[in-house]
C-alpha positions in Angstrom: 17.7 -92.0 6.2 19.3 -88.5 6.0 19.3 -86.2 9.0 20.4 -82.6 9.4 21.2 -81.4 13.0 20.6 -77.8 14.1 22.2 -76.8 17.5 24.8 -74.5 19.0 25.6 -74.7 22.8 27.4 -77.4 24.8 24.2 -79.0 26.0 23.4 -79.9 22.3 26.6 -81.8 21.7 25.4 -85.0 23.3 22.3 -84.9 21.2 24.4 -84.5 18.0 26.4 -87.6 19.1 23.2 -89.5 19.7 22.1 -88.7 16.1 25.5 -89.7 14.7 25.3 -93.1 16.5 21.6 -93.8 15.8 21.1 -96.9 13.6 19.6 -96.2 10.2 20.5 -92.5 10.2 23.2 -90.5 8.4 23.9 -87.0 9.6 24.4 -85.1 6.3 25.2 -81.7 7.8 25.2 -79.7 11.0 23.9 -76.1 11.3 25.2 -74.0 14.2 25.4 -70.3 15.1 28.2 -68.2 13.7 31.5 -67.9 15.6 31.3 -65.2 18.4 33.9 -63.1 20.1 34.6 -64.3 23.7 37.1 -63.9 26.5 39.2 -61.0 27.4 40.8 -60.8 24.0 37.3 -61.1 22.3 38.7 -63.8 20.0 36.2 -65.4 17.6 35.3 -68.8 18.9 33.0 -71.4 17.4 30.0 -72.7 19.4 30.5 -76.2 20.9 28.3 -78.0 18.4 30.4 -76.5 15.5 33.6 -77.8 17.2 32.0 -81.2 17.7 31.0 -81.4 14.0 34.5 -80.5 12.9 35.9 -83.3 15.1 33.5 -85.8 13.6 34.1 -84.7 10.0 30.5 -83.7 9.4 29.8 -80.9 6.9 29.2 -77.7 9.0 27.3 -74.6 8.1 27.0 -71.4 10.2 24.7 -69.0 8.5 23.9 -65.6 10.1 20.3 -66.2 9.2 18.7 -69.7 8.6 17.3 -68.5 5.3 20.9 -68.3 3.9 21.0 -72.1 4.2 17.6 -72.9 2.6 18.9 -73.6 -0.9 21.6 -76.0 0.4 19.1 -77.7 2.7 16.7 -78.2 -0.2 19.6 -79.8 -2.2 20.4 -82.1 0.8 16.8 -83.3 0.8 16.8 -84.6 4.4 14.3 -87.0 5.7 14.4 -85.3 9.2 15.9 -82.3 10.9 16.6 -82.4 14.6 16.8 -79.1 16.6 18.4 -78.7 20.0 18.9 -75.1 21.3 19.9 -73.8 17.9 19.2 -70.2 18.8 17.2 -69.0 15.8 13.5 -69.2 15.0 12.9 -71.4 11.9 10.3 -70.1 9.5 7.9 -72.1 7.4 10.0 -71.9 4.3 12.8 -73.7 6.1 10.4 -76.2 8.0 9.0 -77.4 4.7 12.4 -78.6 3.4 12.6 -81.8 5.5 10.4 -84.7 4.3 9.1 -85.7 7.7 9.6 -82.3 9.4 11.7 -80.7 12.1 11.9 -82.5 15.5 12.7 -80.1 18.3 13.9 -81.1 21.8 12.4 -78.8 24.5 13.2 -79.0 28.2 9.7 -78.8 29.7 6.4 -80.7 29.7 4.7 -78.8 26.8 2.5 -76.8 26.7 4.0 -75.7 30.0 6.9 -73.2 29.7 7.0 -72.4 26.0 9.9 -70.2 25.2 13.7 -69.6 25.7 14.1 -70.4 29.4 11.9 -73.4 30.4 14.3 -74.9 32.9 14.8 -71.6 34.7 11.1 -70.8 34.9 10.2 -74.3 36.0 12.4 -73.8 39.1 11.4 -70.2 39.7 7.7 -71.3 39.8 8.6 -74.2 42.1 7.4 -77.0 39.9 7.6 -80.5 41.5 8.0 -82.2 38.1 9.3 -81.4 34.6 10.6 -83.3 31.7 11.6 -83.3 28.0 9.2 -82.9 25.0 10.2 -83.9 21.5 7.7 -82.1 19.2 7.3 -81.2 15.6 8.0 -77.5 14.8 5.3 -75.4 13.3 4.7 -71.7 12.9 4.1 -71.1 16.6 6.4 -70.7 19.6 6.8 -74.3 20.8 3.2 -75.1 19.8 3.7 -78.1 17.5 2.4 -81.6 18.0 4.2 -84.0 20.3 6.2 -87.1 19.2 7.6 -88.1 22.6 7.5 -86.9 26.3 9.6 -88.0 29.3 9.0 -86.8 32.9 11.1 -86.5 36.0 10.6 -85.2 39.5 12.3 -82.0 40.7 13.8 -81.7 44.1 13.2 -78.4 46.0 16.9 -77.9 46.5 17.9 -78.6 42.9 19.5 -75.8 40.9 19.3 -74.9 37.2 22.8 -76.4 36.4 21.9 -79.7 38.1 18.5 -79.9 36.4 19.9 -79.0 33.0 22.3 -82.0 33.4 19.6 -84.4 34.3 17.3 -83.2 31.6 20.0 -83.4 29.0 20.7 -87.1 29.9 16.9 -87.8 29.8 16.6 -86.0 26.5 19.5 -87.9 24.9 17.9 -91.2 25.8 14.5 -90.1 24.6 15.9 -88.9 21.3 17.7 -92.2 20.7 14.4 -94.1 21.3 12.5 -91.6 19.2 14.9 -91.9 16.2 14.5 -95.6 16.3 10.7 -95.2 16.3 10.8 -92.8 13.4 13.1 -95.0 11.4 10.6 -97.8 11.9 7.8 -95.6 10.6 6.2 -95.0 14.1 5.5 -91.3 13.8 3.1 -89.6 16.2 1.8 -86.0 15.9 -0.2 -85.7 19.2 -1.7 -82.2 19.8 -0.6 -80.5 22.9 -3.3 -80.3 25.6 -3.6 -78.5 28.9 -3.0 -74.9 30.1 0.0 -73.3 28.3 2.5 -71.0 30.0 5.4 -69.0 28.8 9.1 -69.1 29.6 10.6 -65.9 28.1 14.3 -65.0 28.3 15.1 -63.8 31.8 16.3 -60.2 32.1 19.1 -59.5 34.7 16.9 -57.2 36.8 14.6 -60.1 37.6 17.4 -61.4 39.7 17.1 -58.5 42.2 16.0 -59.9 45.6 14.5 -58.4 48.7 14.1 -59.7 52.3 10.5 -58.7 51.9 10.0 -61.7 49.6 8.5 -65.0 50.8 11.3 -67.5 51.7 10.2 -70.1 49.1 9.9 -67.5 46.3 13.4 -66.1 47.0 14.9 -69.6 47.2 13.2 -70.7 43.9 14.5 -67.6 42.1 18.1 -68.2 43.3 18.2 -71.8 42.2 16.4 -71.1 39.0 18.7 -68.3 37.9 22.0 -69.9 39.1 23.0 -70.7 35.5 22.4 -67.1 34.6 21.7 -64.2 34.9 22.0 -64.8 38.7 20.5 -63.2 41.8 21.6 -60.3 43.9 20.7 -58.1 46.9 21.3 -54.4 47.2 22.3 -54.1 50.9 22.8 -51.2 53.2 26.1 -52.2 54.9 27.9 -50.6 57.8 30.3 -47.9 56.7 29.1 -47.9 53.0 27.9 -44.6 51.6 25.5 -46.3 49.2 23.8 -49.8 48.9 26.2 -52.5 47.9 25.4 -55.2 45.3 25.9 -58.7 46.8 25.3 -61.8 44.6 23.3 -64.6 46.2 24.7 -67.8 45.0 23.2 -70.5 47.1 20.3 -70.8 49.6 18.6 -73.6 51.5 15.1 -74.0 52.9 14.6 -74.0 56.7 12.6 -77.2 57.2 11.4 -76.4 60.7 10.6 -72.8 60.2 7.9 -72.2 57.5 5.9 -69.8 59.5 7.1 -66.2 60.2 7.6 -64.8 63.6 5.6 -61.7 64.5 6.8 -58.9 62.3 7.0 -56.4 65.2 9.4 -58.8 66.9 11.5 -60.1 64.1 11.6 -57.9 61.0 12.6 -59.1 57.5 16.3 -59.2 57.2 16.9 -60.2 60.8 19.7 -62.7 61.3 18.3 -65.5 63.4 21.3 -67.9 63.4 24.9 -68.1 62.1 26.3 -71.6 61.3 29.7 -72.0 59.7 28.4 -75.0 57.6 24.8 -73.9 56.9 25.4 -70.2 56.5 23.1 -67.5 58.0 19.4 -68.0 58.7 17.5 -64.8 57.8 13.9 -63.9 58.5 11.9 -63.2 55.3 8.3 -62.2 54.8 7.0 -64.8 55.4 9.3 -67.7 56.3 13.0 -68.1 57.0 15.8 -69.1 54.7 19.5 -70.1 54.9 21.8 -68.0 52.8 24.8 -70.3 52.2 27.1 -68.5 49.7 27.4 -65.0 48.5 29.8 -62.8 46.5 30.1 -59.1 47.4 30.8 -56.8 44.5 34.5 -56.8 43.6 35.3 -59.8 45.9 35.5 -63.6 45.7 32.7 -66.0 46.4 32.5 -66.8 50.2 30.3 -68.4 52.7 27.5 -66.2 54.1 28.9 -66.8 57.6 32.3 -65.4 56.6 30.6 -62.4 54.9 28.7 -61.6 58.0 31.8 -62.0 60.2 33.6 -59.6 57.9 30.9 -57.0 58.6 31.3 -57.6 62.4 27.6 -58.7 62.5 26.0 -61.8 63.9 22.8 -63.3 65.2 20.4 -60.6 66.4 21.6 -58.1 63.9 19.6 -57.1 60.8 20.5 -56.8 57.1 18.6 -54.2 55.2 17.8 -54.7 51.5 16.9 -52.0 49.1 14.1 -52.9 46.8 
């Protein structure tokens, strides 16, 4: 059976490899995003999936718009198209060109977190479980019927890069099993059920933090945005004429301190403890949180303890964030 693969970033490469090695399937072509300028020299570079296709000797197409590939896709007459983070919305005139349809790999438990950033939003919202959904594309945004679903728990210290890695491994295994099912004629088109939610692309300003945030909310935002666009505080620092941007790279929950101390005694931003290994424990509103690693603007990544020492501050002092 003939298959055409649509994908672009590094996370999609293992899925392409799974399609190539799947018994009973022939990958006729790979469709990826066009080359983009990158690096200091802004040199045109192909997306990772395009590089992988070239290594494997598979016909590669990189249309600016998917419609440019429609005539060739019709000529290829694929039985199935598999889509993993391709980066373009595929319209009905394209979706009709595969005999069985377009199977999309999505990193959430649909209908939860439909959209461009499901992994990030799952963490930002503090979900205890997530997974991978293989579903049939239709005209909506991640609304098509399901073929396969696989679920995993999420640890409350897990960050987006770590969760992406686990979901990719889960998704590759699920895709292998699903391709075997489809080749054997076991096709399911199960309607999505439950309350839907959206996972739109995250804008950089969403990463702006404040010590007035609840500890768990701030922690979830940091771990959810660690793969991009990242989180930061605007801090009023000693000797600085204006607030300074400090990236927050890593935080950790304080297990024994979920309840806030009286605000009149310990205000948000107060440094409660400095530990060379754990970082600095800061009062939030409510709760307390370990800030482990930060990166002041124009400087290298460093531990929060070293950052505080450089300011000649310690336990009992207060950091002030500008909302």
